[in-house]
Residue, then its C-alpha position, 0 to 999 in steps of 0.5 A: m867164729y874164728a874169722s869174726r874174732a880175727f876181724a875184731h882184732l884187726k878192727i881194734v888195731s886199725i882203730i888204734l892206728c887211725a886214732g894214733l895218727l893225725s887226720l888230714t885237714t879237709h876244707a869245704q869245696q869251693f862254690n864261687w858265686a858272682d853276678l852278671p849285669e842285672l836284667p833291665g827293668g829292675l823287677g826281674f822275671g819268673g818263668s823266663f827262657a834262657g840259654t846260649h847261642n853263638g857265644a851270647l847269653i840269651v834271656a827271653g820272656g817271663a812274667n812279673f807284677p809291675n803294678g803291685m803285689p798279688w796280695e794287693g790286687g796287682a795283676k801278673v804281666w807276661y813279656g816277650d822281650i829278649h835280652v842278650l849279653e855278649t862276653g865282656d858287655t856290661t849292658w844287655n841288648s834288648e832289641s829283639s822280641l818273641p813272636h808273642p809274650m810267653a813264660y813258664g816253658i822250657s829252654i834247651s841250648t843247642p849248637q843250632g840255637l836256643i830252643v824254647a818250647g811251650g809255656s803260657d800267658s794270662e789267656a792260654v797255654y801254648a805248644d809253640v816251639w821256636l829256635l832262637k839264633w843270635d846274629a853277632d854281626a847284626k846284633k839281633i835274634d833270628f827265629d826258626t819255627l819248629p814243629p809244635l809240641p804234640e800238645v799244649s804245655a806249661f810248667h813242664a820239664a826238659a833236658l837234652v840227652g845226647t842229641t835228643v830233647y826230652v820233655a815231661a809234659g805239665q799243665k795243658s790249660t789255664d786250669a792248674t789241675d788240668l795235667n798231662h801225663a805225657f813224655w815227648a822226644m825230638e831228635i836234633s842231630g839232623p837238619v832242622d827241617s827233619w826235627k819232629w816230636e815222638s811220644k815215649t813211655p811216661w814216668p811211672g809217677d803221677a802227672r805233675i807241674k814244676a818238676v825238675a829235669a836234668a841229663q847225666t851219666s850213671g857210671t857208663d858213657r850213656s847219658l840218662f834223663y832224670l826227673f825229680s819232685g814237682e807239684i800236683p795241684t788237685r781240686d776239692q769238692a768245694g772247688e779249692v785248689t790244693l798243691n801237693y808237693v812230691i819228693d819222688g824221682y825217676r830215671y829214663d833210659r832211652a836205650n830201652d824206653t824204660w824208667t827206674t825209680i830212684a832215691d826220694l829227696e828229703v824235701p820237695v824242690a818244685a820249680a827248681r832248676a838243675i844241671d849236670v856237673g862232672q860225670s855223676h852229679i846233678i845239682v839242684f838250685s833252691g826249690s819250693t818245699g811247700e812248707h808254707v803253702t797254707k800261709p797267706t801269700q804275703e807271709i810266705p818267706e823266701f824259698p830255701n837257698h840250698v844247692r842240693a847234689y844228687n849222685t847218680i852212682t850212689d843214688t844219694w842226695s846231699i846239700a852241697a852249698e848255699m846260694p847267695r839269692s834263692v830263686v825258683t822258676a829260673e833257668v840255669t845254663r852254661w856260659n863261659d865256663q860258668i853256670v848261670i842262674t838267670t833272674g827268677e822268683i825269690r818268694p811268691g810274687i817277688r822276682t829278682p833281676r839278679v843274674q848269678t854265676l857259679e864256678i865250682k872248684g875242688t876241695d883243698v886238702a892239707f896233705g900233711t908233712l908226714n905224707y909228703i915225707v913218705l911220698g918223697l922218700y919213695l920217689a927218692a928211692l926210685l931215683a937212687m935205684g936209677f943211679f945205682f944200676s947206671k953204674r952196672e951198665k957196660g953197653t946196650d946188652d946191659f941197658f936193653l937186657a940187663g945182661k940176662r941176669i934178672p931172676w925169674w921171680a923179679a921178671g914175673l913181678s915186673i910183668y905184673a906191675t907193668q900190666l897193672s899200672a895206674i889204669t888198674f890201681v885207679s880205674i878198676p876200683a872206679l869201675s866197680y864203684a860205678t858199675n859192678w863186677v861184670v868185667f871181673p871174670g875176664s881176669i881168668c884170661i890172663l892165666l889162660m894166656v900163660p900156657i899159650v905164650v909158654k908153648f908157642y911164642l916164648p921158644f921163638f923169642r928165646k932161641l932166636n936171641i933177639t932184643t925186640a919181638y919185631e926182629y922175629l918178624e923180619k926173620r919170618f917175613n921181611l924188613h917192612v913187616r918188622l918196621f910196621g910191627s915196631a911202629s904199631f907198638l910205638a903208637f900204642q905205647l905213646l897213647r898208653m903212656a899218656v893215660v898212665i901218666y895222667l891218672p896219678a897226676l889227677g890224684l895228686a892234683a886232687i890231694t895237693g891242689l896243684n894244677v893238674y898240668l904241673c902234676i903231669l909234668l912232674m910225673g913225666i920228669l921223675s920217670t924219665i930221669y931214673t929210666v934214662l939212668g938205669g936201663i932195663e935193670a933199674v926198670i925191673w927192680t923198681d917194678v919189684l918195689q912198686a909191686f909190693v907198694l902197690l899191693g900194700g897200699l891196696i890192702v891197707s885201703l881195703v882193711l880201713l874201708l871195711v873198718y869204717e863201714g862195720g865189717p865185711g858182713e855189713v859191707l857185703a850185704l849192702a853191696s849185694e842188695k844193690g847188685k854190686f857183685a853182679m858178674l854175669n850179663l847173660n844176654w846175646s847182645f852184640t851192642e851191650l856188654a855181655t859175659w860171652s863177648m867180654l870173655l871172648g874179647t878179653m881173651m883176644l886182648q891178652f894176645g896184644p900185651y903178651t905176644t906183641d908188646q915189647a915192654v912185656v916181651q923184653r922181660y922174657m929176654t932178661t932171664k938166664d934161660e927159657a925155663a926161667a922166663a916161663k916161671g916168671l910168666w906163670l907167677n904173673g898169671l897166678m897173681a893176676i886173679p887174686g890181685l884184681f879181686l882186691f881191686y874190684l873189692v876196694g871199688t865195691c867197698m867205696y860204693v858202700y862208703f860213699g853211699a853212706h857219706p855222699d857229702q864227702l864226694i866232690v861235686g863235679m869230680k871225675n869217676d876215676q878220682v874216687f879212689p884218690l879222694f878216699i885216700v886223701n879224706r879218710l886214710p890216716v896220715g902216713i898211711s895215705g902217703l903210702v897209698i898215694a905212693g902206690i898210685f905213683a908205683a902203679s903209674m911208674s911201673s908202666l911208664d918206665s917200662s913203656m919209655h924203655s921199650v920204646a927206646t929199645a924198639v926205636t934204637t934196635d928196629f929203626y936206628g940200628r937196623l937202618k943205619a950201617g956201622v953204628s957203634d954200641l956207644q952210639r946206640l946207647r946214646v940214641a936210646r937215652a935220647v929216645i927215652v927223653i923224647a918219649g917222656t916229652l910226648a907222653v906228657t904232651l898227650a896227657f895234657a890233651l887227656v885233661r880236656f876230655d870228659i872220659s867216664s872210664l879210662f879203663f874202657l878207653f885203654q881197652k879200646m886203644l889196645g884193641l884198635i892198635s894191636s889187633g893187626l899186629v897180633g894177627i901178623f904174629i899168629l900167621g907167622i908162628f902158626t902158618t907156613r904159607s903166609h907171606a909179607t904182602g899178605v900179612l900187611l894187607g891183613a893188618v891194614a884191613s884189620i885197622a879199617v874194620l876197627i875204625f868202622l866199628t869204633w866210629f860208625s857202629e854200636i857193636d860192643f867194644y869187647l868184640h872189636s878185638v875179636a873182629g880185628i884179629f879175625t880180619s887180620v888173620a883171615v885177610g892176611y892168610g887169604c891174600s897170601l894164598i892168592l898173591p904170588n910171593p918169592k919162596q922163603d925159607v921158614a925153617g925154625l920160624t914156625m911151629h911146624s918147622 
């Protein structure tokens, strides 16, 4: 009762807040339409094949009515002509032909060529499959004959899922009611002569023709096959054919050969074509609804010009745009960074030679003066802190360790902010939005890691009075191990910086309409400036500020999400119904995400940042003593679980919100853009500026830490160690120069990330962490917990660990959470084994292991 009353009061306050502030101005998403040169002949074709190969657009076959409309007695004519358009051409090359006229089959573009399969003419239905290859030098089409379909088929649907062609069979004779309920697959990753068809489990719905198919992911990296709508012709007792139009949809998962029923369409879209866009959308062009099927053919109007969007995560449909010219029985493909819709039927009997192109742009949003003021003030505050703390620097001890005057609670908050980063602020809500809470139980591992670090690692870092963690490795082993450890850290941090600078730039680009590359550049410059100026003290105190801004923005977003969707009760009920709170995956699979492997892997992953990462270890060294550092660690551990709970809950609430408002999703967006999108579109002015500042906070708190720790490692472990007689001033100058270089490299790598289609940057980061840090974790374990391990042995163990992880990452299907387990185990086992076998000069390890 009290909880509901409190929420009611909170809701009233939130509504007043929202009403009292101007909302953002959001403009419609841009669908930019254009035309390519018209196909020869002037009439156009229905049921043609189309796709791309070797940089050329290919349109082949098709049918039309050249001698009068069907209601005038005109007969349909099938064609075998192949028309080819190369980039920059204004006319089509029509010198090649299919082996025989054909239409109403399927087309699949592959690197090897354009696959055309099945179809019909006036006399028969075919199982023929050909590979059309464009010879750009000879200006002609070459053919390979491929294995025929298992059965003849026309008006079927197909899509390429990964490297497998899937075909949902259609009509198996010239009798329109003779349907085939079959589903076939052909793997094309090997040589062409190894390709063959296999039968798979058919979809649970009825057999049909003119269904719509596409391939797309659904919150994970695994691509799935989707099948929508279609026609089901039946014959009554009088012999008349009736067309039944269906709105059902199904999703096929090739991993287990199973189908899942998905959301129905509002209206049928038979004979439409579809294509995947972005990471979670399928767009469907036009389609026959069957609304006018009982009318005389000549009275049936043009087909609807709607472009419908299906979101594979929220399982919802929306109308995204309108076509300039509606067409069915067309083909859709990608060419020169555009979607191409080739020819097609605009109404029964009437075709168009028009070849339409589509380029999808993002949504223009007016971020608002107040939001820019809030964001600008925040960024100005960061720069001011950099200038302020630069005045307190008297040498490298201040620049690297802040004179050991940081309070324990500030060190703890700095560790917390550093470890969260934009990867957490943006990607964790995106992860729970796209999937569920299966990864959340792993947050307990952060707390479990604290006593291990406090008991076994922290004493060595503090009592040896070192600046970098890798100085311990030289004392315990030798210089080569120290340099290897420091170099491994540097490689990881450069990749990490690229990710954490890319994410907020992605959000800023979505908000302002600025080029994402420009946003990345601005982020890199700002972070570099205040880190160069203020050293570790500026980094830590800006982290403290950023921790509060980050959590404040998160809480505001959560409250408003609950307000928009009717309160916690309704949101939780709907999310539970959809399985969004699932936390356990109780299988013993080594290849799929399972609770046991996730917990084990997450625990192993914590060893990297908390025992070997200079960005975190450096915080241990900035407090006055070991006890203060331990308290800071405990603060971070205790904040981790409730903090991550809020992040996951925000993502789940966004799933509910966008499930109710699918039209507010940007068609073609990346999954990691969903939280910035909500912030921009739905938070009131001023508040959205604050939350976007939170995204910047999340990024900068990690970016500044990474740049500063990279500078510390390079200056201390390489420059200061390998060059004799270096003054304190020289080391300080080198450190600042390294920060600038690190920022430049991070920006360059972030530019590269823009080109990759990464469904979850959270999982990418976890893979990077396991691959690069596992060998180093093993070295520290062997150094602290054993007395007989030596430099040669531990280095061999680390190299073996890297080799194993490369194999697991690129040549196996083992779930990536087990990669870190395998990597650390290999490093420890091989490192210790080699230390026992290989001779090594006797070394004094007194005070350098837990046993001495």
